[in-house]
C-alpha positions as CSV (number, residue, x, y, z in Angstrom):
1,M,93.5,211.9,175.7
2,S,91.8,214.7,177.7
3,R,88.3,214.3,179.0
4,L,86.8,216.9,176.7
5,R,88.5,215.4,173.6
6,G,87.4,211.9,174.6
7,A,83.8,213.0,175.1
8,A,83.7,214.8,171.7
9,L,85.1,211.7,169.9
10,R,82.7,209.3,171.6
11,L,79.7,211.6,171.1
12,F,80.4,212.1,167.4
13,A,81.1,208.4,166.8
14,T,77.9,207.3,168.5
15,V,75.5,209.9,166.9
16,V,77.0,209.7,163.4
17,V,76.5,206.0,163.2
18,A,72.8,206.5,163.9
19,G,72.6,209.4,161.4
20,A,74.2,207.2,158.7
21,T,71.5,204.6,159.2
22,I,68.8,207.2,158.8
23,S,70.5,208.8,155.8
24,A,70.6,205.4,153.9
25,A,66.8,205.2,154.2
26,T,66.1,208.8,152.9
27,P,68.9,209.8,150.6
28,T,69.4,213.5,149.8
29,A,70.6,214.9,146.5
30,A,74.2,214.8,147.9
31,H,73.9,211.2,148.9
32,A,72.3,210.2,145.6
33,A,75.5,211.7,143.9
34,G,77.6,209.1,145.8
35,T,78.6,211.5,148.6
36,D,77.8,211.9,152.3
37,W,78.0,215.6,152.7
38,D,75.0,215.9,154.9
39,W,76.5,214.0,157.8
40,W,76.8,217.1,159.9
41,L,73.1,217.9,159.7
42,D,72.2,214.4,160.9
43,T,74.8,214.6,163.6
44,Y,73.5,217.8,165.0
45,G,69.8,216.9,164.7
46,V,69.2,220.1,162.5
47,Q,66.1,218.7,160.9
48,A,64.5,218.1,164.3
49,A,65.2,221.7,165.2
50,H,63.6,222.9,161.9
51,D,60.6,220.7,162.5
52,A,60.2,222.4,165.8
53,G,60.1,225.8,164.0
54,L,63.7,226.8,164.8
55,T,65.0,228.0,161.4
56,G,66.8,231.3,162.4
57,A,63.9,233.4,161.4
58,G,64.2,237.0,162.6
59,V,67.9,236.6,163.5
60,K,70.4,238.9,161.7
61,I,73.7,237.3,160.9
62,A,76.7,239.2,159.3
63,V,79.1,237.1,157.2
64,I,82.5,238.8,156.7
65,D,84.4,237.2,153.8
66,E,86.0,238.1,150.4
67,S,83.2,238.0,147.8
68,I,80.0,236.1,147.0
69,N,77.7,235.3,144.0
70,P,74.3,236.1,145.4
71,N,72.6,234.9,142.3
72,L,73.5,231.2,142.7
73,P,70.6,228.7,142.9
74,V,71.6,227.8,146.5
75,F,70.5,231.2,147.6
76,Q,67.2,231.5,145.8
77,G,64.3,232.2,148.2
78,R,66.7,233.1,151.0
79,N,67.1,236.4,152.9
80,L,70.5,237.4,151.5
81,T,71.8,241.0,151.2
82,V,75.1,242.1,150.1
83,S,76.1,245.2,152.0
84,D,76.6,248.5,150.0
85,T,79.4,249.5,152.3
86,V,82.8,249.1,150.5
87,I,85.2,247.7,153.0
88,C,88.3,247.8,150.6
89,P,88.1,250.5,148.0
90,D,91.0,249.2,145.9
91,R,89.6,245.7,145.5
92,T,87.0,244.0,143.4
93,P,83.3,244.4,144.4
94,A,81.9,242.0,147.1
95,A,79.2,240.7,144.7
96,T,80.4,239.0,141.6
97,D,79.5,236.2,139.2
98,V,83.2,235.3,138.6
99,A,84.0,231.8,140.0
100,D,87.3,232.6,141.6
101,A,88.6,231.3,144.9
102,G,87.4,234.3,146.9
103,A,83.8,234.1,145.6
104,I,83.6,230.3,146.0
105,H,84.8,230.6,149.6
106,G,82.4,233.3,150.5
107,S,79.5,231.6,148.8
108,T,80.2,228.3,150.5
109,V,80.4,229.8,153.9
110,T,77.2,231.7,153.4
111,A,75.4,228.6,152.1
112,M,76.3,226.7,155.2
113,I,73.9,229.1,157.1
114,I,71.1,229.6,154.6
115,G,71.6,227.2,151.6
116,N,68.5,225.7,150.1
117,G,70.1,222.4,149.0
118,T,70.1,223.2,145.2
119,G,73.0,223.7,142.9
120,A,76.6,222.5,143.1
121,G,77.3,220.8,146.4
122,G,73.6,220.7,147.5
123,L,74.4,222.6,150.7
124,R,71.5,223.0,153.1
125,G,71.9,225.7,155.7
126,I,71.6,225.2,159.4
127,A,69.6,228.5,159.8
128,P,67.8,228.7,156.4
129,E,65.5,231.6,157.3
130,A,68.0,233.9,159.0
131,D,68.5,237.3,157.6
132,V,72.1,237.3,156.3
133,T,74.1,240.3,155.2
134,F,77.4,239.8,153.5
135,Y,80.3,242.2,154.0
136,G,83.0,241.6,151.5
137,Y,86.7,242.6,151.3
138,G,86.7,241.9,147.7
139,T,89.6,240.3,145.8
140,G,93.0,241.9,145.6
141,S,96.6,241.7,146.8
142,D,96.9,245.3,148.0
143,D,96.5,246.0,151.8
144,C,93.0,247.1,152.5
145,R,92.6,250.6,154.1
146,P,89.0,251.4,154.6
147,D,87.7,254.7,153.4
148,T,87.0,256.3,156.8
149,D,88.4,258.8,159.2
150,L,88.5,256.2,161.9
151,E,91.7,254.5,162.8
152,I,90.5,251.1,162.0
153,T,91.4,248.0,160.1
154,D,89.4,246.1,157.4
155,F,88.1,243.5,159.9
156,G,87.3,246.2,162.4
157,Y,85.5,248.3,159.9
158,A,83.4,245.3,158.8
159,V,82.5,244.5,162.4
160,K,81.6,248.0,163.3
161,T,79.5,248.4,160.2
162,A,77.7,245.1,160.9
163,V,76.9,246.2,164.5
164,D,75.7,249.5,163.3
165,D,73.5,247.6,160.8
166,G,71.9,245.7,163.7
167,A,73.6,242.3,163.4
168,D,72.9,239.8,166.2
169,I,75.7,237.5,165.2
170,I,78.9,238.0,163.2
171,T,80.9,235.2,161.6
172,T,84.1,235.2,159.5
173,S,86.1,232.5,158.0
174,I,88.9,234.8,156.7
175,T,92.0,234.1,158.8
176,M,94.1,237.1,159.6
177,G,96.3,238.2,162.5
178,A,94.8,240.0,165.5
179,R,95.7,243.7,165.4
180,S,95.4,246.2,168.2
181,A,93.3,248.5,166.0
182,D,90.6,245.8,166.0
183,G,90.1,246.1,169.7
184,P,87.6,249.0,169.7
185,A,85.4,247.3,167.1
186,V,85.3,244.0,169.0
187,A,84.7,245.8,172.3
188,Y,81.8,247.7,170.6
189,A,80.2,244.5,169.4
190,L,80.5,242.9,172.9
191,S,79.1,246.1,174.5
192,R,76.0,245.6,172.2
193,G,75.7,241.9,173.1
194,V,76.7,240.8,169.6
195,A,78.4,237.3,169.3
196,I,81.4,237.0,167.0
197,I,82.7,233.7,165.6
198,A,86.0,233.3,163.7
199,G,87.5,230.2,162.0
200,T,90.9,229.3,163.3
201,P,93.9,228.9,161.0
202,N,94.1,225.7,159.0
203,P,97.4,223.7,158.9
204,D,98.8,225.6,155.9
205,M,98.3,228.9,157.7
206,L,100.0,228.2,161.0
207,A,103.4,229.7,160.0
208,V,101.7,232.9,158.9
209,Y,99.3,233.7,161.8
210,D,100.8,233.5,165.3
211,K,97.8,235.2,167.0
212,D,94.8,235.2,164.8
213,L,91.3,236.7,165.3
214,G,90.3,233.8,167.4
215,A,93.0,234.7,169.9
216,M,91.1,238.0,170.7
217,N,89.0,238.4,173.8
218,G,85.3,237.8,173.3
219,I,85.6,236.0,169.9
220,V,84.6,232.4,169.6
221,A,87.3,230.6,167.9
222,A,85.9,227.6,165.9
223,S,88.1,224.7,164.8
224,A,87.1,222.0,162.4
225,I,86.5,218.3,163.2
226,G,85.4,215.3,161.1
227,R,82.4,213.0,161.5
228,E,84.3,211.0,164.0
229,G,85.2,214.0,166.1
230,D,88.8,214.1,164.9
231,L,90.7,217.3,164.5
232,Q,92.4,218.4,161.3
233,T,96.0,217.2,160.6
234,S,98.9,218.6,158.7
235,Q,100.5,217.0,155.7
236,N,102.9,215.2,158.0
237,G,100.0,213.8,160.1
238,E,100.5,216.2,163.0
239,V,97.2,217.0,164.8
240,L,96.1,220.6,164.6
241,A,95.6,221.3,168.3
242,L,95.2,225.1,168.6
243,P,95.2,226.4,172.2
244,Q,93.0,229.4,171.3
245,T,90.1,227.2,170.2
246,T,86.9,227.9,171.9
247,V,84.7,225.1,170.4
248,V,85.0,222.5,167.7
249,A,82.4,221.9,165.0
250,A,81.9,220.1,161.7
251,G,84.4,221.1,159.1
252,K,85.9,218.0,157.3
253,N,84.7,216.5,154.0
254,L,82.0,219.0,153.3
255,P,81.1,220.3,149.8
256,S,82.1,223.6,148.2
257,V,79.7,225.7,146.2
258,G,81.4,225.7,142.9
259,R,85.1,225.2,141.9
260,V,87.4,227.6,140.3
261,D,86.0,228.8,136.9
262,D,83.0,226.5,137.2
263,W,79.9,227.3,139.3
264,D,78.3,223.9,138.4
265,A,81.0,221.7,139.9
266,S,81.8,220.9,143.6
267,A,84.4,219.0,145.6
268,P,84.8,217.7,149.1
269,S,86.6,220.3,151.2
270,S,87.9,220.7,154.8
271,G,88.7,223.5,157.1
272,S,87.6,225.8,159.9
273,S,85.9,228.0,157.3
274,F,83.0,225.5,157.6
275,A,83.1,225.3,161.4
276,A,82.5,229.0,162.0
277,P,79.2,229.3,160.1
278,V,78.0,226.0,161.7
279,V,78.5,227.6,165.1
280,A,76.9,230.9,164.0
281,G,73.9,228.9,162.7
282,M,73.6,227.1,166.0
283,L,73.6,230.4,167.9
284,A,70.9,231.8,165.5
285,L,68.6,228.9,166.3
286,A,69.1,229.5,170.0
287,A,68.6,233.3,169.5
288,Q,65.3,232.6,167.7
289,K,64.1,230.3,170.6
290,T,65.1,232.8,173.2
291,P,65.0,236.3,171.6
292,A,65.6,238.0,174.9
293,A,69.1,236.5,175.2
294,S,72.0,238.6,174.3
295,G,74.9,237.4,172.1
296,T,77.1,237.2,175.1
297,Q,74.5,235.0,176.9
298,L,74.3,232.8,173.8
299,V,78.1,232.3,173.9
300,Q,77.8,231.5,177.6
301,A,75.3,228.8,176.7
302,L,77.3,227.5,173.9
303,V,80.5,226.8,176.0
304,R,78.4,225.3,178.8
305,T,76.6,222.8,176.6
306,T,79.3,221.1,174.7
307,N,79.7,217.4,174.1
308,G,76.0,216.8,174.7
309,Q,76.0,217.8,178.4
310,V,75.2,220.8,180.4
311,H,78.2,221.7,182.6
312,D,80.2,224.3,184.3
313,L,83.0,226.2,182.3
314,T,85.8,223.7,181.6
315,R,88.3,223.9,178.8
316,T,91.6,222.4,177.7
317,D,94.4,223.6,175.5
318,D,94.6,220.4,173.4
319,G,92.6,221.8,170.4
320,F,89.1,221.1,171.6
321,G,88.7,224.2,173.8
322,Y,85.4,223.8,175.7
323,G,84.5,220.8,173.5
324,A,82.2,220.0,170.6
325,A,79.5,222.6,170.0
326,W,76.2,220.7,170.4
327,L,72.9,222.0,169.0
328,P,70.4,219.8,170.9
329,T,71.9,220.6,174.3
330,L,72.4,224.3,173.4
331,L,68.7,224.5,172.7
332,S,67.8,222.8,176.0
333,V,69.0,225.7,178.2
334,D,67.7,229.2,178.8
335,P,70.6,231.6,178.0
336,T,68.9,234.5,179.9
337,T,69.7,232.7,183.2
338,L,73.4,233.1,182.4
339,P,75.8,236.1,182.9
340,D,75.4,238.8,180.3
341,E,79.1,239.1,179.7
342,T,81.6,237.3,177.6
343,P,83.3,234.3,179.2
344,L,86.2,234.6,176.8
345,T,88.4,237.2,178.5
346,D,91.8,235.4,178.8
347,K,92.8,235.1,175.1
348,A,96.4,235.2,174.0
349,A,96.1,238.5,172.0
350,G,94.9,240.3,175.0
351,I,92.6,242.6,173.0
352,P,90.2,244.2,173.4
353,T,91.3,244.9,177.0
354,P,88.7,244.8,179.8
355,D,89.1,248.6,179.9
356,Q,88.2,248.9,176.3
357,I,85.1,246.8,176.8
358,S,84.1,248.8,179.9
359,E,84.6,252.1,178.0
360,A,82.4,250.8,175.2
361,V,79.7,249.8,177.6
362,S,79.9,253.2,179.4
363,A,79.9,255.2,176.2
364,G,77.1,253.2,174.7
365,G,78.9,253.1,171.4
366,Y,82.2,252.8,169.5
367,V,85.2,254.3,171.3
368,P,88.0,255.0,168.7
369,I,91.7,254.7,169.5
370,E,94.0,257.6,169.4
371,K,95.1,258.9,165.9
372,Q,98.8,258.4,166.4
373,D,98.4,254.7,166.7
374,S,97.8,254.4,163.0
375,F,101.4,253.5,162.0
376,T,101.1,250.3,164.1
377,Q,98.1,249.2,162.1
378,Y,99.5,249.5,158.6
379,G,103.3,249.5,159.1
380,D,103.8,253.1,157.8
381,D,104.0,256.5,159.3
382,E,101.8,258.5,157.0
383,E,100.0,260.1,160.0
384,A,103.2,261.5,161.4
385,S,102.2,264.9,160.3
386,T,99.1,265.1,162.4
387,P,99.0,267.3,165.5
388,G,100.5,265.7,168.6
389,I,103.9,264.2,169.1
390,G,104.5,264.0,165.3
391,P,105.8,267.6,164.9
392,L,108.1,267.4,167.9
393,I,109.7,264.2,166.5
394,V,110.3,266.0,163.1
395,W,112.0,268.9,164.9
396,I,114.1,266.6,167.0
397,I,115.2,264.7,163.9
398,A,116.0,267.9,162.1
399,G,118.1,269.2,165.0
400,V,120.0,266.0,165.3
401,A,120.6,266.0,161.6
402,G,122.0,269.6,161.7
403,L,124.3,268.7,164.6
404,L,125.6,265.8,162.6
405,V,126.2,268.0,159.6
406,L,128.1,270.5,161.7
407,A,130.2,267.8,163.3
408,I,131.1,266.4,159.9
409,V,132.2,269.8,158.7
410,V,134.4,270.3,161.7
411,V,135.9,266.9,161.3
412,V,136.7,267.5,157.6
413,A,138.3,270.8,158.3
414,I,140.5,269.3,161.0
415,V,141.5,266.4,158.7
416,V,142.3,268.7,155.8
417,S,144.4,270.9,158.1
418,Q,146.3,267.9,159.5
419,R,146.9,266.5,156.0
420,R,148.3,269.9,154.8
421,K,150.6,270.0,157.8
422,A,151.7,266.4,157.3
423,G,152.4,267.1,153.6
424,K,154.6,270.0,154.3
425,E,156.6,268.1,156.9
426,F,157.1,265.1,154.6
427,T,158.4,267.2,151.7
428,S,160.7,269.4,153.6
């Protein structure tokens, strides 16, 4: 067992035991229903932070997910906005009252940040007074191609829009592969000091996503652990130890907001989808406490205060990354004393590159990629007719095709001639 993993397990086991004792004396609505879904709030000392006035007030968080029901009881009295920007034109709207899987997922993730404790699941958010804007892909099986002239993907478009809208922190729990076209948007966010958190793949997604969003430079990859500090496991019991993990956070045995076709029901769920908003909420409280800190400085503080200790940068590849994100310790340091640059520059996907980040900083804005790269984003060549190398390729192909046709004609003529000659010789 690695030092970081051992520290995380010991820390969670010790603190959760104390939290369980406190919970028994003052049961919440979730506890009264025979569950223990608030364990993560007790473990992280969230109530103590709220009592100290740290609720995320004034911090802008962007949630990127599929869809959401903003009219649920859990969001009443909260600062929630659904963006008017349509990320995926051919899909359903981001805001919906239909209790499908996408809306339940997006609503649950958002409630982890600003939930008021009412409704199905009784979720109480870690940063209840933060200003949350929801950016939804909508529901649909078609590939999403944003309605923009930029060569950009759905995730990249959502990130760029959120940064343009003034987000301080961006979080997403939609797992997808890292794409080169996402590089400029992430570089743009980093150049503006915006923190980005992404949930890592769950056990059932590993075969689909080799390099996910969390494998991109600058993005905090959050993996899920249980109340004992244990990582997720696959159906065959194999521990989900992802080398791209930045930090681990609560994500096992937590409630969903609604169930399919029923907003009034809930069920215990697990996954990194919970861990990402938990980390985003922690950063929001830290941002409120130290408003002069940039998102990159907050991330510096996050990875230097794991497992309940302030330490130098130390990480492992055993699935725990820099360790367990820890709110009390995070709030004990001054992020403005740390470097104002991302510490996450050695990720497997290799994008955005250091040059892309530097270009975004120098330009003071978004630096788009070249137009001809579009076919690598979407797997087609619809942009082949644009100025540049496209026309040259067309002429080359046409020339080669013409030569092939000419060669075939010559060969056919020779064969026919030979057959006629051979026919005459055989019959004579």
